[in-house]
FINU-173792 format. One record per residue (C-alpha): residue number from 0; residue in one letter; z, x, y. Coordinates in nm, 3 decimals, decimal comma, padded with zeros to 5 digits. Layout:
    i  aa        z        x        y
  NUM   A        Z        X        Y
...
***
This chain:
    i  aa        z        x        y
    0   M   13,408   00,620  -08,082
    1   A   13,301   00,588  -07,750
    2   R   13,261   00,178  -07,821
    3   K   13,683   00,202  -07,940
    4   L   13,703   00,409  -07,599
    5   A   13,544   00,193  -07,409
    6   R   13,766  -00,081  -07,584
    7   A   14,036   00,097  -07,492
    8   G   14,011   00,128  -07,146
    9   T   13,937  -00,257  -07,067
   10   V   14,202  -00,326  -07,274
   11   L   14,438  -00,071  -07,031
   12   M   14,317  -00,272  -06,708
   13   T   14,358  -00,578  -06,869
   14   I   14,724  -00,501  -06,956
   15   G   14,703  -00,374  -06,553
   16   A   14,599  -00,648  -06,401
   17   V   14,825  -00,870  -06,568
   18   Q   15,128  -00,694  -06,511
   19   F   14,981  -00,780  -06,117
   20   C   14,889  -01,074  -06,094
   21   G   15,240  -01,150  -06,292
   22   A   15,391  -00,920  -05,976
   23   A   15,163  -01,166  -05,715
   24   Y   15,334  -01,491  -05,899
   25   F   15,669  -01,392  -05,882
   26   C   15,662  -01,315  -05,493
   27   W   15,501  -01,633  -05,474
   28   I   15,770  -01,835  -05,623
   29   G   15,957  -01,616  -05,370
   30   G   16,191  -01,478  -05,669
   31   I   16,489  -01,542  -05,879
   32   D   16,764  -01,610  -05,585
   33   G   17,002  -01,334  -05,592
   34   V   16,866  -01,168  -05,898
   35   L   16,575  -01,018  -05,793
   36   S   16,377  -00,988  -05,507
   37   P   15,988  -00,982  -05,453
   38   V   15,981  -00,719  -05,301
   39   A   16,150  -00,524  -05,543
   40   A   15,939  -00,666  -05,846
   41   V   15,633  -00,565  -05,691
   42   A   15,742  -00,246  -05,574
   43   A   15,892  -00,184  -05,990
   44   V   15,532  -00,255  -06,137
   45   W   15,253  -00,173  -05,875
   46   P   15,248   00,213  -05,950
   47   V   15,278   00,045  -06,338
   48   A   14,972  -00,164  -06,329
   49   A   14,776   00,095  -06,068
   50   L   14,804   00,372  -06,350
   51   L   14,654   00,145  -06,616
   52   V   14,340   00,041  -06,467
   53   F   14,287   00,418  -06,315
   54   L   14,335   00,560  -06,669
   55   G   14,104   00,221  -06,835
   56   A   13,875   00,284  -06,602
   57   R   13,826   00,657  -06,637
   58   I   13,796   00,606  -07,028
   59   R   13,565   00,354  -06,956
   60   R   13,343   00,618  -06,716
   61   T   13,404   00,916  -06,965
   62   C   13,148   00,642  -07,243
***
């Protein structure tokens, strides 16, 4: 059971990191002209990414 929880924590942390890296890349390329600004993309993604990384770390730590 502890292995499964540790794996679930790793998966959550990976998803959060991929989301944040995607937002950072989107910011680097300059967004989509007239549709979505880089600042809006980062503002929309960072709370979810931070929550996933935090929860993943907490799950891994409890194992």
